[in-house]
MOPAC internal coordinates of N, CA, C and O (Angstrom, degrees):
PM7 1SCF
backbone

  N    0.0000 0     0.00 0     0.00 0    0    0    0
  C    1.4432 1     0.00 0     0.00 0    1    0    0
  C    1.5270 1   109.37 1     0.00 0    2    1    0
  O    1.2310 1   121.11 1   -60.06 1    3    2    1
  N    1.3137 1   115.48 1   119.94 1    3    2    1
  C    1.4481 1   121.40 1   178.86 1    5    3    2
  C    1.5248 1   108.72 1   -89.88 1    6    5    3
  O    1.2310 1   121.28 1   -44.25 1    7    6    5
  N    1.3066 1   115.16 1   135.75 1    7    6    5
  C    1.4507 1   119.67 1   178.11 1    9    7    6
  C    1.5179 1   109.43 1  -145.58 1   10    9    7
  O    1.2310 1   120.75 1   -49.71 1   11   10    9
  N    1.3085 1   116.17 1   130.29 1   11   10    9
  C    1.4464 1   123.39 1   172.87 1   13   11   10
  C    1.5217 1   107.06 1  -122.22 1   14   13   11
  O    1.2310 1   120.66 1   -59.66 1   15   14   13
  N    1.3022 1   116.35 1   120.34 1   15   14   13
  C    1.4554 1   121.17 1  -174.87 1   17   15   14
  C    1.5204 1   108.94 1  -120.39 1   18   17   15
  O    1.2310 1   120.99 1   -67.38 1   19   18   17
  N    1.3315 1   115.71 1   112.62 1   19   18   17
  C    1.4499 1   121.52 1   178.09 1   21   19   18
  C    1.5265 1   110.32 1   -86.76 1   22   21   19
  O    1.2310 1   121.47 1   -28.68 1   23   22   21
  N    1.3046 1   114.79 1   151.32 1   23   22   21
  C    1.4503 1   121.27 1   174.12 1   25   23   22
  C    1.5188 1   108.70 1  -152.78 1   26   25   23
  O    1.2310 1   120.91 1   -15.52 1   27   26   25
  N    1.3111 1   115.86 1   164.48 1   27   26   25
  C    1.4490 1   121.21 1   175.65 1   29   27   26
  C    1.5042 1   115.23 1   103.27 1   30   29   27
  O    1.2310 1   119.87 1   173.54 1   31   30   29
  N    1.3156 1   117.86 1    -6.46 1   31   30   29
  C    1.4521 1   120.03 1   177.68 1   33   31   30
  C    1.5112 1   111.22 1   -71.10 1   34   33   31
  O    1.2310 1   121.47 1   -12.28 1   35   34   33
  N    1.3148 1   114.80 1   167.72 1   35   34   33
  C    1.4457 1   119.84 1   179.49 1   37   35   34
  C    1.5070 1   111.55 1   161.69 1   38   37   35
  O    1.2310 1   121.62 1    16.45 1   39   38   37
  N    1.3034 1   114.51 1  -163.55 1   39   38   37
  C    1.4612 1   122.94 1  -179.24 1   41   39   38
  C    1.5181 1   109.26 1  -102.82 1   42   41   39
  O    1.2310 1   120.99 1   -49.89 1   43   42   41
  N    1.3187 1   115.71 1   130.11 1   43   42   41
  C    1.4528 1   121.11 1  -179.60 1   45   43   42
  C    1.5234 1   108.77 1  -142.40 1   46   45   43
  O    1.2310 1   120.74 1   -30.25 1   47   46   45
  N    1.3104 1   116.19 1   149.75 1   47   46   45
  C    1.4550 1   120.82 1   177.24 1   49   47   46
  C    1.5192 1   111.04 1   -78.17 1   50   49   47
  O    1.2310 1   121.05 1   -27.54 1   51   50   49
  N    1.3272 1   115.60 1   152.46 1   51   50   49
  C    1.4560 1   120.43 1   175.90 1   53   51   50
  C    1.5237 1   110.16 1   -53.85 1   54   53   51
  O    1.2310 1   121.26 1   -42.25 1   55   54   53
  N    1.3210 1   115.19 1   137.75 1   55   54   53
  C    1.4469 1   121.24 1  -176.66 1   57   55   54
  C    1.5081 1   113.89 1    91.02 1   58   57   55
  O    1.2310 1   120.23 1   169.03 1   59   58   57
  N    1.3034 1   117.16 1   -10.97 1   59   58   57
  C    1.4454 1   121.33 1  -179.12 1   61   59   58
  C    1.5085 1   113.01 1   -83.63 1   62   61   59
  O    1.2310 1   121.45 1     3.89 1   63   62   61
  N    1.3180 1   114.82 1  -176.11 1   63   62   61
  C    1.4578 1   122.19 1  -177.09 1   65   63   62
  C    1.5163 1   110.56 1  -128.71 1   66   65   63
  O    1.2310 1   121.81 1   -24.36 1   67   66   65
  N    1.3111 1   114.14 1   155.64 1   67   66   65
  C    1.4471 1   121.54 1   178.77 1   69   67   66
  C    1.5223 1   107.89 1  -152.40 1   70   69   67
  O    1.2310 1   120.71 1   -35.79 1   71   70   69
  N    1.3087 1   116.26 1   144.21 1   71   70   69
  C    1.4599 1   120.96 1   177.58 1   73   71   70
  C    1.5162 1   109.88 1  -120.71 1   74   73   71
  O    1.2310 1   120.99 1   -63.31 1   75   74   73
  N    1.3177 1   115.71 1   116.69 1   75   74   73
  C    1.4446 1   121.57 1   176.74 1   77   75   74
  C    1.5166 1   110.13 1   -92.37 1   78   77   75
  O    1.2310 1   121.08 1   -35.53 1   79   78   77
  N    1.3198 1   115.54 1   144.47 1   79   78   77
  C    1.4499 1   121.72 1   176.84 1   81   79   78
  C    1.5204 1   109.26 1  -125.97 1   82   81   79
  O    1.2310 1   120.86 1   -31.92 1   83   82   81
  N    1.3110 1   115.97 1   148.08 1   83   82   81
  C    1.4544 1   122.33 1   175.36 1   85   83   82
  C    1.5093 1   107.77 1  -134.49 1   86   85   83
  O    1.2310 1   121.05 1   -68.31 1   87   86   85
  N    1.3190 1   115.59 1   111.69 1   87   86   85
  C    1.4522 1   121.85 1   178.43 1   89   87   86
  C    1.5181 1   109.34 1   -94.96 1   90   89   87
  O    1.2310 1   120.69 1   -55.59 1   91   90   89
  N    1.3208 1   116.28 1   124.41 1   91   90   89
  C    1.4546 1   122.29 1  -175.50 1   93   91   90
  C    1.5187 1   111.01 1  -107.28 1   94   93   91
  O    1.2310 1   121.30 1   -36.60 1   95   94   93
  N    1.3164 1   115.12 1   143.40 1   95   94   93
  C    1.4548 1   121.67 1   172.17 1   97   95   94
  C    1.5239 1   108.55 1  -144.31 1   98   97   95
  O    1.2310 1   120.71 1   -23.15 1   99   98   97
  N    1.3222 1   116.25 1   156.85 1   99   98   97
  C    1.4539 1   120.61 1   179.97 1  101   99   98
  C    1.5182 1   114.83 1    80.50 1  102  101   99
  O    1.2310 1   119.90 1  -173.31 1  103  102  101
  N    1.3129 1   117.79 1     6.69 1  103  102  101
  C    1.4536 1   122.74 1   175.72 1  105  103  102
  C    1.5187 1   108.68 1  -131.92 1  106  105  103
  O    1.2310 1   121.32 1   -19.97 1  107  106  105
  N    1.3250 1   115.08 1   160.03 1  107  106  105
  C    1.4604 1   119.15 1   171.80 1  109  107  106
  C    1.5217 1   105.93 1   -84.81 1  110  109  107
  O    1.2310 1   121.21 1   -86.42 1  111  110  109
  N    1.3039 1   115.29 1    93.58 1  111  110  109
  C    1.4535 1   121.15 1  -167.40 1  113  111  110
  C    1.5217 1   112.66 1   -61.41 1  114  113  111
  O    1.2310 1   120.48 1   138.26 1  115  114  113
  N    1.3250 1   116.69 1   -41.74 1  115  114  113
  C    1.4576 1   120.53 1  -170.81 1  117  115  114
  C    1.5241 1   113.71 1   -63.63 1  118  117  115
  O    1.2310 1   119.42 1   157.33 1  119  118  117
  N    1.3202 1   118.72 1   -22.67 1  119  118  117
  C    1.4567 1   121.52 1  -178.98 1  121  119  118
  C    1.5263 1   112.40 1  -102.70 1  122  121  119
  O    1.2310 1   120.40 1  -175.21 1  123  122  121
  N    1.3021 1   116.83 1     4.79 1  123  122  121
  C    1.4459 1   121.02 1  -176.62 1  125  123  122
  C    1.5216 1   112.06 1   -98.47 1  126  125  123
  O    1.2310 1   121.50 1   -45.09 1  127  126  125
  N    1.3169 1   114.73 1   134.91 1  127  126  125
  C    1.4467 1   118.99 1   164.77 1  129  127  126
  C    1.5229 1   108.39 1   -73.64 1  130  129  127
  O    1.2310 1   120.63 1   -43.72 1  131  130  129
  N    1.3057 1   116.39 1   136.28 1  131  130  129
  C    1.4543 1   122.47 1  -178.64 1  133  131  130
  C    1.5199 1   109.44 1  -123.19 1  134  133  131
  O    1.2310 1   121.27 1   -31.41 1  135  134  133
  N    1.3006 1   115.17 1   148.59 1  135  134  133
  C    1.4541 1   119.17 1  -179.26 1  137  135  134
  C    1.5095 1   112.74 1  -142.83 1  138  137  135
  O    1.2310 1   121.84 1   -23.96 1  139  138  137
  N    1.3067 1   114.08 1   156.04 1  139  138  137
  C    1.4527 1   122.50 1   169.64 1  141  139  138
  C    1.5252 1   108.06 1  -111.08 1  142  141  139
  O    1.2310 1   121.10 1   -52.08 1  143  142  141
  N    1.3074 1   115.50 1   127.92 1  143  142  141
  C    1.4532 1   123.40 1   175.27 1  145  143  142
  C    1.5167 1   108.96 1  -118.26 1  146  145  143
  O    1.2310 1   121.07 1   -18.06 1  147  146  145
  N    1.3115 1   115.55 1   161.94 1  147  146  145
  C    1.4512 1   119.11 1   174.57 1  149  147  146
  C    1.5211 1   110.00 1  -142.80 1  150  149  147
  O    1.2310 1   121.73 1   -26.06 1  151  150  149
  N    1.3105 1   114.29 1   153.94 1  151  150  149
  C    1.4498 1   121.02 1   178.63 1  153  151  150
  C    1.5201 1   109.00 1  -142.30 1  154  153  151
  O    1.2310 1   121.40 1   -62.03 1  155  154  153
  N    1.3117 1   114.93 1   117.97 1  155  154  153
  C    1.4498 1   121.72 1   174.89 1  157  155  154
  C    1.5188 1   108.95 1   -91.83 1  158  157  155
  O    1.2310 1   119.94 1   -23.32 1  159  158  157
  N    1.3252 1   117.73 1   156.68 1  159  158  157
  C    1.4637 1   120.28 1  -179.96 1  161  159  158
  C    1.5187 1   112.25 1   -54.93 1  162  161  159
  O    1.2310 1   120.67 1   -50.52 1  163  162  161
  N    1.3234 1   116.32 1   129.48 1  163  162  161
  C    1.4487 1   121.82 1   178.70 1  165  163  162
  C    1.5105 1   115.42 1    76.15 1  166  165  163
  O    1.2310 1   120.04 1  -174.61 1  167  166  165
  N    1.3130 1   117.54 1     5.39 1  167  166  165
  C    1.4489 1   121.22 1  -178.27 1  169  167  166
  C    1.5209 1   110.78 1  -120.04 1  170  169  167
  O    1.2310 1   121.30 1   -21.81 1  171  170  169
  N    1.3117 1   115.12 1   158.19 1  171  170  169
  C    1.4517 1   121.37 1   178.98 1  173  171  170
  C    1.5217 1   110.59 1   -73.67 1  174  173  171
  O    1.2310 1   121.22 1   -35.73 1  175  174  173
  N    1.3133 1   115.27 1   144.27 1  175  174  173
  C    1.4516 1   119.39 1   175.19 1  177  175  174
  C    1.5282 1   109.56 1   -63.65 1  178  177  175
  O    1.2310 1   120.69 1   -44.48 1  179  178  177
  N    1.3141 1   116.29 1   135.52 1  179  178  177
  C    1.4493 1   120.60 1  -178.35 1  181  179  178
  C    1.5185 1   111.03 1  -128.43 1  182  181  179
  O    1.2310 1   121.67 1   -30.55 1  183  182  181
  N    1.3114 1   114.42 1   149.45 1  183  182  181
  C    1.4523 1   120.49 1   173.83 1  185  183  182
  C    1.5185 1   108.84 1   -75.19 1  186  185  183
  O    1.2310 1   120.83 1   -55.03 1  187  186  185
  N    1.3149 1   116.02 1   124.97 1  187  186  185
  C    1.4513 1   121.74 1   178.70 1  189  187  186
  C    1.5152 1   110.84 1   -92.80 1  190  189  187
  O    1.2310 1   120.77 1   131.52 1  191  190  189
  N    1.3124 1   116.13 1   -48.48 1  191  190  189
  C    1.4572 1   121.44 1  -177.36 1  193  191  190
  C    1.5097 1   109.43 1  -156.90 1  194  193  191
  O    1.2310 1   120.65 1   -32.14 1  195  194  193
  N    1.3099 1   116.36 1   147.86 1  195  194  193
  C    1.4521 1   121.04 1   175.03 1  197  195  194
  C    1.5120 1   110.17 1  -136.49 1  198  197  195
  O    1.2310 1   121.84 1   -24.27 1  199  198  197
  N    1.3137 1   114.08 1   155.73 1  199  198  197
  C    1.4503 1   120.60 1   174.67 1  201  199  198
  C    1.5190 1   107.53 1  -140.95 1  202  201  199
  O    1.2310 1   120.66 1   -50.39 1  203  202  201
  N    1.3180 1   116.34 1   129.61 1  203  202  201
  C    1.4543 1   121.51 1  -178.30 1  205  203  202
  C    1.5182 1   110.43 1   -90.50 1  206  205  203
  O    1.2310 1   121.55 1    -4.21 1  207  206  205
  N    1.3341 1   114.65 1   175.79 1  207  206  205
  C    1.4565 1   120.06 1   177.97 1  209  207  206
  C    1.5190 1   112.23 1   -64.33 1  210  209  207
  O    1.2310 1   120.36 1   156.42 1  211  210  209
  N    1.3310 1   116.91 1   -23.58 1  211  210  209
  C    1.4541 1   121.53 1   177.50 1  213  211  210
  C    1.5260 1   112.35 1   -95.27 1  214  213  211
  O    1.2310 1   120.89 1  -168.42 1  215  214  213
  N    1.3282 1   115.90 1    11.58 1  215  214  213
  C    1.4624 1   124.07 1   175.46 1  217  215  214
  C    1.5193 1   114.01 1    71.96 1  218  217  215
  O    1.2310 1   120.13 1  -162.94 1  219  218  217
  N    1.3192 1   117.35 1    17.06 1  219  218  217
  C    1.4504 1   119.75 1   167.74 1  221  219  218
  C    1.5221 1   108.78 1   -67.06 1  222  221  219
  O    1.2310 1   120.43 1   -42.28 1  223  222  221
  N    1.3140 1   116.78 1   137.72 1  223  222  221
  C    1.4567 1   121.56 1   179.82 1  225  223  222
  C    1.5076 1   110.60 1  -125.97 1  226  225  223
  O    1.2310 1   121.44 1   -27.35 1  227  226  225
  N    1.3235 1   114.85 1   152.65 1  227  226  225
  C    1.4528 1   121.06 1   176.54 1  229  227  226
  C    1.5186 1   108.09 1  -148.73 1  230  229  227
  O    1.2310 1   121.03 1   -31.66 1  231  230  229
  N    1.3283 1   115.64 1   148.34 1  231  230  229
  C    1.4522 1   121.74 1  -176.19 1  233  231  230
  C    1.5163 1   110.79 1  -135.68 1  234  233  231
  O    1.2310 1   121.29 1   -31.09 1  235  234  233
  N    1.3115 1   115.13 1   148.91 1  235  234  233
  C    1.4473 1   119.24 1   169.65 1  237  235  234
  C    1.5327 1   108.14 1   -67.64 1  238  237  235
  O    1.2310 1   120.83 1   -33.73 1  239  238  237
  N    1.3297 1   116.01 1   146.27 1  239  238  237
  C    1.4615 1   120.05 1  -172.91 1  241  239  238
  C    1.5282 1   112.94 1   -55.24 1  242  241  239
  O    1.2310 1   120.35 1   144.13 1  243  242  241
  N    1.3051 1   116.93 1   -35.87 1  243  242  241
  C    1.4536 1   120.51 1  -173.89 1  245  243  242
  C    1.5267 1   114.04 1   -66.98 1  246  245  243
  O    1.2310 1   119.78 1   164.02 1  247  246  245
  N    1.3227 1   118.03 1   -15.98 1  247  246  245
  C    1.4626 1   120.36 1  -178.58 1  249  247  246
  C    1.5198 1   112.72 1  -114.64 1  250  249  247
  O    1.2310 1   119.90 1   177.62 1  251  250  249
  N    1.3086 1   117.80 1    -2.38 1  251  250  249
  C    1.4583 1   120.36 1  -178.94 1  253  251  250
  C    1.5235 1   110.96 1   -59.41 1  254  253  251
  O    1.2310 1   121.37 1   -47.15 1  255  254  253
  N    1.3126 1   114.99 1   132.85 1  255  254  253
  C    1.4519 1   120.63 1  -178.13 1  257  255  254
  C    1.5099 1   114.08 1    87.06 1  258  257  255
  O    1.2310 1   120.10 1   167.43 1  259  258  257
  N    1.3225 1   117.41 1   -12.57 1  259  258  257
  C    1.4601 1   121.20 1  -179.46 1  261  259  258
  C    1.5210 1   113.06 1  -113.48 1  262  261  259
  O    1.2310 1   120.42 1   145.49 1  263  262  261
  N    1.3257 1   116.80 1   -34.51 1  263  262  261
  C    1.4634 1   121.93 1  -178.06 1  265  263  262
  C    1.5175 1   110.00 1  -109.11 1  266  265  263
  O    1.2310 1   121.01 1   -31.78 1  267  266  265
  N    1.3143 1   115.67 1   148.22 1  267  266  265
  C    1.4503 1   121.90 1   175.48 1  269  267  266
  C    1.5180 1   109.58 1  -135.39 1  270  269  267
  O    1.2310 1   120.80 1   -55.40 1  271  270  269
  N    1.3198 1   116.08 1   124.60 1  271  270  269
  C    1.4557 1   121.10 1   174.51 1  273  271  270
  C    1.5196 1   108.87 1   -97.16 1  274  273  271
  O    1.2310 1   120.80 1   -38.91 1  275  274  273
  N    1.3155 1   116.08 1   141.09 1  275  274  273
  C    1.4486 1   121.00 1   178.52 1  277  275  274
  C    1.5221 1   108.77 1  -149.03 1  278  277  275
  O    1.2310 1   121.02 1   -12.63 1  279  278  277
  N    1.3074 1   115.66 1   167.37 1  279  278  277
  C    1.4551 1   119.54 1   179.16 1  281  279  278
  C    1.5140 1   110.06 1  -141.24 1  282  281  279
  O    1.2310 1   121.44 1   -30.85 1  283  282  281
  N    1.3148 1   114.86 1   149.15 1  283  282  281
  C    1.4491 1   122.95 1   175.86 1  285  283  282
  C    1.5182 1   106.12 1  -124.55 1  286  285  283
  O    1.2310 1   120.71 1   -81.08 1  287  286  285
  N    1.3210 1   116.26 1    98.92 1  287  286  285
  C    1.4598 1   119.93 1  -175.52 1  289  287  286
  C    1.5282 1   112.41 1   -65.33 1  290  289  287
  O    1.2310 1   120.29 1   150.01 1  291  290  289
  N    1.3172 1   117.05 1   -29.99 1  291  290  289
  C    1.4570 1   119.96 1   178.49 1  293  291  290
  C    1.5185 1   111.70 1   -65.24 1  294  293  291
  O    1.2310 1   120.62 1   152.88 1  295  294  293
  N    1.3218 1   116.42 1   -27.12 1  295  294  293
  C    1.4573 1   121.54 1   179.72 1  297  295  294
  C    1.5185 1   113.32 1  -104.70 1  298  297  295
  O    1.2310 1   120.23 1  -178.40 1  299  298  297
  N    1.3303 1   117.17 1     1.60 1  299  298  297
  C    1.4658 1   121.52 1  -176.98 1  301  299  298
  C    1.5235 1   111.31 1    50.96 1  302  301  299
  O    1.2310 1   121.12 1  -134.92 1  303  302  301
  N    1.3103 1   115.46 1    45.08 1  303  302  301
  C    1.4520 1   120.77 1  -173.61 1  305  303  302
  C    1.5214 1   110.82 1  -134.41 1  306  305  303
  O    1.2310 1   121.18 1   -41.97 1  307  306  305
  N    1.3176 1   115.35 1   138.03 1  307  306  305
  C    1.4477 1   122.08 1   172.98 1  309  307  306
  C    1.5202 1   107.89 1  -114.95 1  310  309  307
  O    1.2310 1   120.80 1   -36.99 1  311  310  309
  N    1.3235 1   116.07 1   143.01 1  311  310  309
  C    1.4516 1   122.28 1  -175.50 1  313  311  310
  C    1.5242 1   110.45 1  -121.31 1  314  313  311
  O    1.2310 1   121.46 1   -24.85 1  315  314  313
  N    1.3033 1   114.81 1   155.15 1  315  314  313
  C    1.4477 1   121.68 1   169.29 1  317  315  314
  C    1.5195 1   107.74 1  -132.11 1  318  317  315
  O    1.2310 1   120.98 1   -74.26 1  319  318  317
  N    1.3172 1   115.74 1   105.74 1  319  318  317
  C    1.4549 1   121.36 1   175.83 1  321  319  318
  C    1.5169 1   108.18 1   -85.43 1  322  321  319
  O    1.2310 1   120.54 1   -60.30 1  323  322  321
  N    1.3032 1   116.58 1   119.70 1  323  322  321
  C    1.4485 1   123.25 1  -175.22 1  325  323  322
  C    1.5260 1   108.58 1  -115.27 1  326  325  323
  O    1.2310 1   120.83 1   -59.53 1  327  326  325
  N    1.3179 1   116.02 1   120.47 1  327  326  325
  C    1.4525 1   121.78 1  -179.08 1  329  327  326
  C    1.5167 1   109.75 1  -125.87 1  330  329  327
  O    1.2310 1   121.15 1   -15.79 1  331  330  329
  N    1.3285 1   115.41 1   164.21 1  331  330  329
  C    1.4624 1   121.41 1  -179.10 1  333  331  330
  C    1.5174 1   111.16 1    48.20 1  334  333  331
  O    1.2310 1   121.17 1  -131.34 1  335  334  333
  N    1.3034 1   115.37 1    48.66 1  335  334  333
  C    1.4585 1   120.77 1  -174.35 1  337  335  334
  C    1.5188 1   111.83 1   -65.44 1  338  337  335
  O    1.2310 1   121.65 1   -35.18 1  339  338  337
  N    1.3142 1   114.45 1   144.82 1  339  338  337
  C    1.4508 1   123.10 1  -179.34 1  341  339  338
  C    1.5210 1   109.58 1  -120.85 1  342  341  339
  O    1.2310 1   119.95 1   -25.10 1  343  342  341
  N    1.3270 1   117.70 1   154.90 1  343  342  341
  C    1.4638 1   118.77 1   177.45 1  345  343  342
  C    1.5213 1   113.56 1   -54.74 1  346  345  343
  O    1.2310 1   119.69 1   147.38 1  347  346  345
  N    1.3158 1   118.20 1   -32.62 1  347  346  345
  C    1.4493 1   120.78 1   179.50 1  349  347  346
  C    1.5231 1   113.65 1   -70.61 1  350  349  347
  O    1.2310 1   120.16 1   172.96 1  351  350  349
  N    1.3246 1   117.30 1    -7.04 1  351  350  349
  C    1.4581 1   120.93 1   172.68 1  353  351  350
  C    1.5246 1   111.93 1   -80.47 1  354  353  351
  O    1.2310 1   120.25 1   171.97 1  355  354  353
  N    1.3106 1   117.12 1    -8.03 1  355  354  353
  C    1.4548 1   120.78 1  -179.20 1  357  355  354
  C    1.5240 1   110.68 1   -61.09 1  358  357  355
  O    1.2310 1   120.60 1   -55.02 1  359  358  357
  N    1.3144 1   116.46 1   124.98 1  359  358  357
  C    1.4593 1   121.90 1  -177.38 1  361  359  358
  C    1.5174 1   108.73 1  -177.47 1  362  361  359
  O    1.2310 1   121.44 1    -9.44 1  363  362  361
  N    1.3167 1   114.85 1   170.56 1  363  362  361
  C    1.4502 1   120.56 1   165.68 1  365  363  362
  C    1.5174 1   107.35 1   -87.56 1  366  365  363
  O    1.2310 1   120.68 1   -53.13 1  367  366  365
  N    1.3046 1   116.31 1   126.87 1  367  366  365
  C    1.4501 1   121.87 1  -178.53 1  369  367  366
  C    1.5210 1   109.79 1  -102.86 1  370  369  367
  O    1.2310 1   121.05 1   -48.75 1  371  370  369
  N    1.3280 1   115.59 1   131.25 1  371  370  369
  C    1.4487 1   122.55 1  -175.91 1  373  371  370
  C    1.5194 1   111.08 1  -118.05 1  374  373  371
  O    1.2310 1   121.14 1   -42.25 1  375  374  373
  N    1.2981 1   115.42 1   137.75 1  375  374  373
  C    1.4525 1   122.28 1   171.35 1  377  375  374
  C    1.5256 1   108.83 1   -89.78 1  378  377  375
  O    1.2310 1   120.53 1   -37.49 1  379  378  377
  N    1.3196 1   116.58 1   142.51 1  379  378  377
  C    1.4568 1   121.07 1  -176.52 1  381  379  378
  C    1.5169 1   110.70 1  -140.77 1  382  381  379
  O    1.2310 1   121.18 1   -42.71 1  383  382  381
  N    1.3263 1   115.34 1   137.29 1  383  382  381
  C    1.4600 1   121.48 1   171.86 1  385  383  382
  C    1.5170 1   109.11 1  -109.43 1  386  385  383
  O    1.2310 1   120.56 1   -32.16 1  387  386  385
  N    1.3311 1   116.54 1   147.84 1  387  386  385
  C    1.4576 1   121.08 1  -176.29 1  389  387  386
  C    1.5199 1   112.62 1   -82.19 1  390  389  387
  O    1.2310 1   119.94 1   130.81 1  391  390  389
  N    1.3225 1   117.72 1   -49.19 1  391  390  389
  C    1.4532 1   121.74 1  -177.60 1  393  391  390
  C    1.5278 1   110.80 1  -130.91 1  394  393  391
  O    1.2310 1   119.85 1   -79.13 1  395  394  393
  N    1.3160 1   117.89 1   100.87 1  395  394  393
  C    1.4592 1   126.46 1     5.66 1  397  395  394
  C    1.5238 1   112.05 1   -77.86 1  398  397  395
  O    1.2310 1   121.35 1   -19.63 1  399  398  397
  N    1.3048 1   115.03 1   160.37 1  399  398  397
  C    1.4473 1   120.96 1   174.16 1  401  399  398
  C    1.5241 1   108.54 1   -70.40 1  402  401  399
  O    1.2310 1   120.94 1   -70.90 1  403  402  401
  N    1.3246 1   115.81 1   109.10 1  403  402  401
  C    1.4497 1   119.52 1  -173.78 1  405  403  402
  C    1.5123 1   109.83 1  -148.59 1  406  405  403
  O    1.2310 1   121.52 1   -33.91 1  407  406  405
  N    1.3089 1   114.69 1   146.09 1  407  406  405
  C    1.4614 1   121.84 1  -176.60 1  409  407  406
  C    1.5123 1   111.66 1  -120.82 1  410  409  407
  O    1.2310 1   121.12 1   -37.96 1  411  410  409
  N    1.3073 1   115.46 1   142.04 1  411  410  409
  C    1.4414 1   120.28 1   166.82 1  413  411  410
  C    1.5142 1   110.42 1   -74.96 1  414  413  411
  O    1.2310 1   120.52 1    -5.65 1  415  414  413
  N    1.3074 1   116.61 1   174.35 1  415  414  413
  C    1.4535 1   120.15 1  -177.38 1  417  415  414
  C    1.5155 1   112.99 1   -82.82 1  418  417  415
  O    1.2310 1   119.85 1   167.03 1  419  418  417
  N    1.3007 1   117.88 1   -12.97 1  419  418  417
  C    1.4471 1   122.31 1   177.02 1  421  419  418
  C    1.5155 1   113.25 1    98.08 1  422  421  419
  O    1.2310 1   121.72 1   -24.83 1  423  422  421
  N    1.3085 1   114.32 1   155.17 1  423  422  421
  C    1.4509 1   121.50 1   175.28 1  425  423  422
  C    1.5295 1   108.60 1  -137.41 1  426  425  423
  O    1.2310 1   120.93 1   -44.43 1  427  426  425
  N    1.3122 1   115.83 1   135.57 1  427  426  425
  C    1.4584 1   121.11 1  -175.33 1  429  427  426
  C    1.5131 1   110.88 1   -80.54 1  430  429  427
  O    1.2310 1   121.19 1   -48.73 1  431  430  429
  N    1.3201 1   115.32 1   131.27 1  431  430  429
  C    1.4602 1   122.68 1   171.83 1  433  431  430
  C    1.5171 1   107.52 1  -118.91 1  434  433  431
  O    1.2310 1   120.66 1   -58.26 1  435  434  433
  N    1.3045 1   116.34 1   121.74 1  435  434  433
  C    1.4519 1   121.63 1   179.18 1  437  435  434
  C    1.5171 1   109.10 1  -123.37 1  438  437  435
  O    1.2310 1   120.84 1   -56.05 1  439  438  437
  N    1.3230 1   116.00 1   123.95 1  439  438  437
  C    1.4527 1   122.06 1  -179.02 1  441  439  438
  C    1.5209 1   107.88 1  -112.94 1  442  441  439
  O    1.2310 1   120.76 1   -62.51 1  443  442  441
  N    1.3042 1   116.16 1   117.49 1  443  442  441
  C    1.4474 1   121.43 1  -178.88 1  445  443  442
  C    1.5177 1   110.67 1   -90.88 1  446  445  443
  O    1.2310 1   120.76 1   -30.01 1  447  446  445
  N    1.3199 1   116.15 1   149.99 1  447  446  445
  C    1.4549 1   122.02 1  -179.97 1  449  447  446
  C    1.5120 1   111.20 1   -99.11 1  450  449  447
  O    1.2310 1   120.10 1   180.00 1  451  450  449

């Protein structure tokens, strides 16, 4: 049984910080590329950040310098540290594993201005 459980979402003021966590089970976490995606109302889901099994990372341009993705293989957990948050970061954030292709249920991040 594959399960990805996000946590850490919530309401934060612009300029604030938030740390999202995704706890994985039912997969071999250490060999999986993991990603954070987000989807705002009326917009297409987009890849925010990814981290591979070899710790290569990539970010969408809009979050570069503000967000950091990391992983703790001992805890089977991937994190997204979000700083200098902007209202346009408001979205549902989803955790994703590559193999198997699986999605968490999402966690809401709302940034107020």
